[in-house]
C-alpha positions as CSV (number, residue, x, y, z in Angstrom):
1,M,102.4,219.4,-7.7
2,R,100.3,217.5,-10.2
3,G,103.3,215.6,-11.5
4,R,104.3,214.5,-8.0
5,S,100.8,213.3,-7.2
6,E,100.7,211.2,-10.4
7,E,104.1,209.8,-9.5
8,G,102.9,208.9,-6.0
9,I,99.8,207.3,-7.3
10,A,101.9,205.3,-9.8
11,L,104.2,204.2,-7.0
12,I,101.3,203.0,-4.8
13,A,99.9,201.1,-7.8
14,V,103.2,199.4,-8.4
15,L,103.5,198.5,-4.7
16,W,100.0,197.1,-4.7
17,T,100.7,195.1,-7.9
18,L,103.9,193.7,-6.4
19,T,102.0,192.8,-3.2
20,L,99.3,191.1,-5.2
21,L,101.9,189.2,-7.3
22,S,103.7,188.1,-4.1
23,I,100.4,186.8,-2.7
24,I,99.6,184.9,-5.9
25,A,103.1,183.4,-5.9
26,I,102.9,182.3,-2.3
27,A,99.4,180.7,-3.0
28,L,100.7,178.9,-6.0
29,S,103.7,177.7,-4.0
30,L,101.5,176.4,-1.2
31,E,99.2,174.7,-3.7
32,T,102.1,173.1,-5.5
33,R,103.5,171.9,-2.2
34,N,100.2,170.5,-1.0
35,S,99.7,168.8,-4.4
36,S,103.1,167.2,-4.1
37,L,102.4,165.9,-0.6
38,I,99.0,164.5,-1.7
39,A,100.7,162.8,-4.7
40,R,103.4,161.4,-2.5
41,N,100.9,160.1,0.0
42,I,98.8,158.5,-2.7
43,A,102.0,156.8,-4.1
44,E,103.0,155.6,-0.6
45,S,99.5,154.2,0.0
46,A,99.6,152.5,-3.3
47,A,103.0,151.0,-2.5
48,A,101.7,149.8,0.9
49,R,98.7,148.2,-0.8
50,A,100.9,146.5,-3.4
51,A,103.2,145.2,-0.7
52,A,100.3,143.8,1.3
53,D,99.0,142.0,-1.8
54,A,102.5,140.7,-2.5
55,G,102.6,139.3,1.1
56,I,99.3,137.5,0.5
57,Q,100.7,135.9,-2.7
58,R,103.9,135.0,-0.9
59,A,101.9,133.2,1.8
60,I,99.8,131.4,-0.8
61,L,102.9,130.3,-2.6
62,D,104.2,128.9,0.7
63,L,100.9,127.0,1.3
64,E,101.3,125.4,-2.2
65,T,104.7,124.0,-1.3
66,P,104.3,120.3,-0.9
67,P,104.8,118.9,2.6
68,S,107.5,116.6,1.2
69,S,109.6,119.6,0.2
70,P,112.7,120.6,2.4
71,I,111.6,122.3,5.6
72,E,113.6,125.4,4.6
73,S,111.3,126.0,1.7
74,R,108.3,126.4,4.0
75,K,108.5,129.8,5.8
76,F,105.1,130.2,7.6
77,R,103.5,128.2,10.3
78,T,99.7,128.0,10.1
79,D,98.9,128.8,13.7
80,G,98.7,132.6,13.4
81,T,102.4,133.3,14.1
82,V,103.3,136.7,12.7
83,Y,106.4,137.0,10.4
84,A,108.1,140.2,9.2
85,W,108.8,140.0,5.4
86,P,110.7,142.8,3.6
87,F,109.4,143.8,0.3
88,G,111.3,146.7,-1.3
89,K,111.3,149.6,1.2
90,T,108.2,148.2,3.0
91,I,108.0,145.7,5.8
92,V,105.0,143.3,5.6
93,H,103.8,141.4,8.6
94,I,102.2,138.1,7.5
95,S,100.3,135.6,9.5
96,V,98.5,132.4,8.3
97,Q,95.8,130.8,10.4
98,D,94.4,127.3,9.6
99,E,90.6,127.7,9.8
100,V,90.3,124.2,11.4
101,G,91.9,125.8,14.5
102,K,88.7,127.9,15.0
103,V,85.1,127.3,16.1
104,N,82.8,126.7,13.1
105,L,79.8,129.1,13.6
106,N,77.6,126.9,11.5
107,Q,78.5,123.6,13.0
108,A,79.6,124.1,16.6
109,P,77.2,122.6,19.3
110,E,75.5,125.1,21.6
111,A,77.6,124.0,24.6
112,L,80.8,124.9,22.8
113,L,79.5,128.3,21.8
114,A,78.3,129.0,25.3
115,A,81.8,128.1,26.6
116,L,83.3,130.5,24.1
117,F,81.1,133.3,25.3
118,A,81.8,132.5,29.0
119,S,85.5,132.7,28.3
120,V,85.2,136.4,27.5
121,G,83.3,137.2,30.7
122,V,79.7,136.7,29.6
123,E,77.6,135.4,32.5
124,S,76.8,131.7,32.3
125,G,73.0,132.1,31.7
126,K,73.5,134.8,29.1
127,A,76.2,132.7,27.4
128,H,73.8,129.8,27.0
129,S,71.0,132.2,25.8
130,L,73.4,133.6,23.1
131,A,74.4,130.0,22.0
132,D,70.7,129.0,21.7
133,A,69.9,132.2,19.8
134,I,72.8,131.4,17.3
135,A,71.4,127.9,16.8
136,D,67.9,129.3,16.2
137,Y,69.3,131.9,13.8
138,R,71.1,129.2,11.7
139,D,68.6,126.4,11.7
140,S,65.7,126.1,9.2
141,D,62.8,125.9,11.5
142,D,60.7,128.5,13.5
143,L,60.8,126.6,16.8
144,P,62.7,128.5,19.5
145,R,65.0,126.6,21.9
146,V,64.5,127.0,25.6
147,R,66.7,130.1,25.8
148,G,66.8,130.9,22.1
149,A,65.1,133.4,19.8
150,E,62.9,133.2,16.8
151,E,60.8,135.8,15.0
152,A,58.6,136.7,18.0
153,E,61.6,137.4,20.3
154,Y,63.2,139.7,17.7
155,R,59.9,141.6,17.2
156,D,59.5,141.9,21.0
157,A,63.1,143.4,21.1
158,G,62.0,146.1,18.6
159,L,64.3,144.8,15.9
160,A,63.3,145.1,12.2
161,W,64.7,141.7,11.3
162,G,64.4,138.2,12.6
163,P,66.5,135.0,12.4
164,K,67.9,134.0,9.0
165,N,67.0,130.4,9.4
166,A,69.9,129.5,7.2
167,P,73.7,129.1,7.6
168,F,75.9,132.1,8.3
169,Q,77.6,133.3,5.2
170,T,80.0,135.7,7.0
171,I,81.3,136.0,10.6
172,E,80.1,139.7,10.6
173,E,76.5,138.3,10.3
174,L,76.8,137.2,13.9
175,Q,76.0,140.8,14.9
176,Q,72.4,140.3,13.6
177,V,71.8,137.6,16.3
178,L,69.6,138.8,19.2
179,G,71.7,139.6,22.2
180,I,75.1,139.9,20.4
181,T,76.5,143.3,21.2
182,T,79.4,145.0,19.5
183,Q,81.6,144.3,22.5
184,I,80.8,140.6,22.6
185,Y,81.3,140.3,18.8
186,S,84.7,141.9,18.9
187,Q,85.8,139.6,21.7
188,V,84.8,136.3,20.0
189,A,85.1,137.0,16.2
190,S,88.7,136.0,15.8
191,A,87.9,132.5,17.2
192,L,85.1,131.9,14.7
193,T,85.0,130.6,11.2
194,I,82.6,129.5,8.5
195,Y,85.2,127.9,6.3
196,S,86.3,124.7,8.2
197,I,84.5,121.4,7.7
198,G,82.3,120.2,10.5
199,A,82.7,121.0,14.2
200,A,86.2,119.5,14.6
201,I,89.0,121.6,15.9
202,N,92.7,120.9,15.5
203,P,94.5,121.9,18.8
204,T,97.9,122.2,17.1
205,V,96.7,125.3,15.3
206,A,94.0,126.5,17.6
207,G,96.1,128.6,20.0
208,E,96.3,128.5,23.8
209,R,93.0,130.4,24.4
210,L,90.8,128.1,22.4
211,T,92.5,124.9,23.5
212,G,92.0,126.0,27.1
213,I,88.2,126.6,26.4
214,L,87.9,123.1,24.8
215,R,89.8,121.5,27.7
216,E,87.7,123.1,30.4
217,A,84.5,122.4,28.5
218,G,85.4,118.8,28.0
219,F,85.4,118.8,24.2
220,K,87.4,116.3,22.2
221,Y,90.0,117.5,19.8
222,F,90.4,116.6,16.2
223,V,93.8,116.0,14.5
224,G,94.1,115.0,10.9
225,S,93.4,116.0,7.3
226,Q,90.2,118.0,6.5
227,G,90.3,117.0,2.9
228,V,89.9,120.6,1.8
229,A,92.0,123.0,3.8
230,A,91.1,126.7,4.3
231,Y,93.4,129.4,5.7
232,L,93.0,133.0,6.8
233,I,96.0,135.0,5.6
234,R,96.6,138.5,7.0
235,A,99.2,140.9,5.5
236,E,99.9,144.3,7.0
237,A,102.3,146.5,5.1
238,K,103.9,149.7,6.5
239,S,105.9,151.9,4.1
240,S,109.0,154.0,5.1
241,N,106.8,157.2,5.6
242,G,104.2,155.4,7.8
243,A,101.5,154.6,5.2
244,M,99.8,151.4,6.2
245,F,97.5,148.9,4.4
246,T,96.1,145.6,5.6
247,R,94.8,142.8,3.4
248,E,92.9,139.7,4.6
249,V,92.2,136.7,2.5
250,V,90.7,133.3,3.1
251,T,92.0,130.8,0.6
252,Q,91.1,127.2,0.1
253,L,93.7,124.6,-1.1
254,L,92.1,122.1,-3.5
255,P,93.1,118.4,-3.3
256,D,93.6,118.2,-7.1
257,G,96.6,120.5,-6.9
258,T,95.1,123.3,-8.8
259,H,95.7,126.9,-7.8
260,P,94.0,127.8,-4.5
261,S,90.6,129.4,-4.7
262,I,89.9,132.7,-2.9
263,L,86.9,132.5,-0.6
264,L,87.3,136.0,0.9
265,W,89.3,139.1,-0.2
266,K,89.0,142.3,1.8
267,Q,91.0,145.2,3.2
268,D,91.1,146.2,6.8
269,A,88.2,148.3,7.9
270,N,90.6,150.9,9.3
271,N,92.2,151.6,6.0
């Protein structure tokens, strides 16, 4: 009897050992599989990032092509048209937007800013208040406009900051202006710039929406050379397995023919 008990105990021990080894093997297999998936996703994301950056460089190269070159050598229009460009196993969607086709946040008159806000559904009185608040935010004095806002108005609104009394350095800074909500900002941001020279707007690259605003508001257009041109380049890359990466760059072409300078280099906030 004793021998059979010992054999039974040994058999149970062996079965438990085999079960434990099987569990360990399964766990290692799952860990290896997960590690492989993670490594593959990292590699695909890196490939998408590289492709987007390649798209940016491709667009910059195109911008550097002299206007006198054959038309076939220039691939991208500068009015925001989106082009699909294959790069390896990745498709990159590239657009180039001339910044002179946008409203300059630091230079635009209040009436033009008010027209822009009204175009996205902001009530007329509110639109003029926002325009005056922007003007007060960017000017150097502490004197509020009729519908504007200086330090006292920000304090009365319970805000911990006041007007900058200096030019905007980024479009995102517009969200600090009294009365600008997240919704309003998202509706007008794409039509704004801080990189063009003066308040002039070129209708040939402004797009239908902005030219319509200008026409209805009675503003004159500007057509001609800026002297120093700036462009927003957007490159969105999508790899074969769905990994995505978006790069945005603002580049300035210098008149002396040297390599363009980069004014802004960022990745999409959703990546």
